[in-house]
C-alpha positions as CSV (number, residue, x, y, z in Angstrom):
1,X,-45.7,67.9,17.9
2,X,-49.1,70.3,18.7
3,X,-51.0,67.5,16.9
4,X,-50.1,64.6,18.9
5,X,-49.7,66.9,22.3
6,X,-53.5,67.6,21.2
7,X,-54.7,63.9,20.3
8,X,-53.1,63.2,23.7
9,X,-55.0,65.9,25.9
10,X,-58.5,64.3,23.5
11,X,-57.7,61.0,24.7
12,X,-56.8,61.6,28.0
13,X,-60.4,63.7,28.5
14,X,-62.1,60.6,26.8
15,X,-60.4,57.9,29.0
16,X,-61.3,60.1,32.6
17,X,-64.9,61.0,31.6
18,X,-65.4,57.2,30.8
19,X,-64.0,56.3,33.9
20,X,-66.0,58.8,36.5
21,X,-69.3,57.5,34.7
22,X,-71.7,55.6,36.8
23,X,-71.2,51.7,36.6
24,X,-74.5,49.9,37.3
25,X,-74.1,46.6,38.7
26,X,-76.2,43.6,39.0
27,X,-77.0,42.4,42.7
28,X,-79.2,39.6,44.2
29,X,-81.2,39.8,47.4
30,X,-78.3,38.1,49.3
31,X,-75.8,40.3,47.9
32,X,-77.4,43.4,49.0
33,X,-78.1,41.8,52.5
34,X,-74.7,41.3,52.6
35,X,-74.4,44.9,51.8
36,X,-76.1,46.3,54.7
37,X,-74.5,43.8,57.3
38,X,-71.0,44.7,56.6
39,X,-71.9,48.5,57.1
40,X,-73.2,47.9,60.5
41,X,-72.3,51.8,61.9
42,X,-74.1,52.9,58.4
43,X,-77.5,54.3,57.9
44,X,-78.7,52.5,54.8
45,X,-81.8,54.0,52.6
46,X,-83.0,51.5,50.1
47,X,-84.8,52.8,47.1
48,X,-86.8,50.2,44.4
49,X,-87.3,51.3,41.5
50,X,-87.1,51.1,37.7
51,X,-86.9,53.3,34.5
52,X,-90.7,52.6,33.0
53,X,-92.1,53.8,36.7
54,X,-92.9,57.2,36.3
55,X,-93.5,58.2,40.4
56,X,-90.4,56.5,40.9
57,X,-88.4,59.0,38.1
58,X,-90.2,61.7,40.1
59,X,-88.9,60.9,43.4
60,X,-84.7,60.0,42.5
61,X,-84.3,63.7,42.5
62,X,-85.2,63.5,46.1
63,X,-82.5,60.6,46.9
64,X,-79.7,62.3,45.2
65,X,-80.0,65.4,47.4
66,X,-80.3,63.7,50.6
67,X,-77.0,62.1,50.3
68,X,-75.7,65.7,48.8
69,X,-76.8,67.1,51.8
70,X,-75.9,64.9,54.2
71,X,-72.7,63.3,52.9
72,X,-70.6,63.7,56.2
73,X,-73.1,61.6,58.0
74,X,-72.6,57.7,57.6
75,X,-75.6,57.3,55.1
76,X,-75.9,55.0,52.0
77,X,-78.2,55.7,49.5
78,X,-79.0,52.7,47.0
79,X,-80.9,52.6,44.3
80,X,-82.3,49.4,43.3
81,X,-83.8,48.8,39.7
82,X,-86.5,46.3,39.0
83,X,-85.8,47.0,35.5
84,X,-85.3,43.5,33.4
85,X,-81.9,42.7,33.3
86,X,-82.1,42.6,29.7
87,X,-82.9,45.8,29.8
88,X,-79.6,47.0,31.9
89,X,-77.7,47.9,28.7
90,X,-80.6,49.4,26.6
91,X,-82.4,51.0,29.4
92,X,-81.1,51.6,32.6
93,X,-77.5,52.3,32.2
94,X,-78.3,55.0,29.3
95,X,-81.2,56.2,31.9
96,X,-78.7,56.7,34.7
97,X,-76.0,58.6,32.8
98,X,-79.2,60.9,31.0
99,X,-80.4,61.8,35.0
100,X,-76.4,62.1,36.4
101,X,-77.6,59.8,39.1
102,X,-74.6,60.1,41.6
103,X,-76.0,57.6,44.5
104,X,-75.0,54.0,43.8
105,X,-77.3,52.3,41.7
106,X,-77.8,47.9,41.0
107,X,-79.9,46.3,38.9
108,X,-81.4,43.2,41.0
109,X,-80.6,40.4,39.2
110,X,-83.3,37.9,40.9
111,X,-85.6,35.8,38.7
112,X,-88.6,35.2,41.1
113,X,-90.2,38.2,42.1
114,X,-92.1,37.0,44.8
115,X,-89.5,35.5,46.6
116,X,-86.7,38.8,46.9
117,X,-90.3,40.7,47.7
118,X,-91.1,38.5,50.8
119,X,-87.2,38.7,51.7
120,X,-87.2,42.4,51.7
121,X,-90.5,42.7,53.9
122,X,-93.1,40.5,53.8
123,X,-95.9,43.3,53.9
124,X,-94.9,44.5,50.5
125,X,-97.4,43.7,47.9
126,X,-94.5,44.4,45.0
127,X,-95.6,48.0,44.1
128,X,-93.2,50.4,43.6
129,X,-91.8,53.0,44.4
130,X,-90.5,51.5,47.3
131,X,-88.2,52.1,50.0
132,X,-86.4,50.4,53.0
133,X,-84.9,52.3,55.6
134,X,-81.9,50.6,57.6
135,X,-79.7,51.6,60.8
136,X,-78.6,49.1,63.0
137,X,-81.1,46.3,63.9
138,X,-83.7,49.0,63.1
139,X,-86.3,48.8,59.7
140,X,-88.7,50.7,58.1
141,X,-89.9,49.9,55.0
142,X,-92.2,52.4,53.3
143,X,-94.3,51.4,50.0
144,X,-95.3,54.7,48.7
145,X,-94.0,57.7,46.3
146,X,-91.9,60.4,48.4
147,X,-91.6,64.1,48.7
148,X,-88.3,65.8,50.3
149,X,-89.9,66.4,53.3
150,X,-91.3,63.0,53.6
151,X,-88.3,61.2,53.2
152,X,-86.0,63.6,55.2
153,X,-88.4,63.1,58.3
154,X,-88.0,59.4,57.7
155,X,-84.1,59.5,57.1
156,X,-84.5,61.6,60.8
157,X,-86.3,59.0,62.6
158,X,-84.2,56.4,62.7
């Protein structure tokens, strides 16, 4: 009887933990734009990053802190990885789990970098990290690494 109970508890724990682990979804630019359009009453902070980009990795905790400190506000922080789609299972998902990222994480599923870069912002050279701030009809694109204070300042300007 005891072994059976321990086994059920063990299996329940494994299922519970795996159910709460962060999922990384594929998303193309049209889906990203649709997501933002459908949340008109929210402020969006969309960070473009990659697992191989040291400045990106350095600033990711700032985005986590921003969403944690402003969770009572209508804020959506979306972390959009620009890693290759082939690296989803081997690099991106393990990275997200290791870093314990709480914000929604997506892997950009686009084949033509220049096409999606221009659709995000025509001024974007393509370098990362880069962040798009959107609130209603206001958009601001910043192509640089943030300190937490700089990120907070940009967020509050919207």
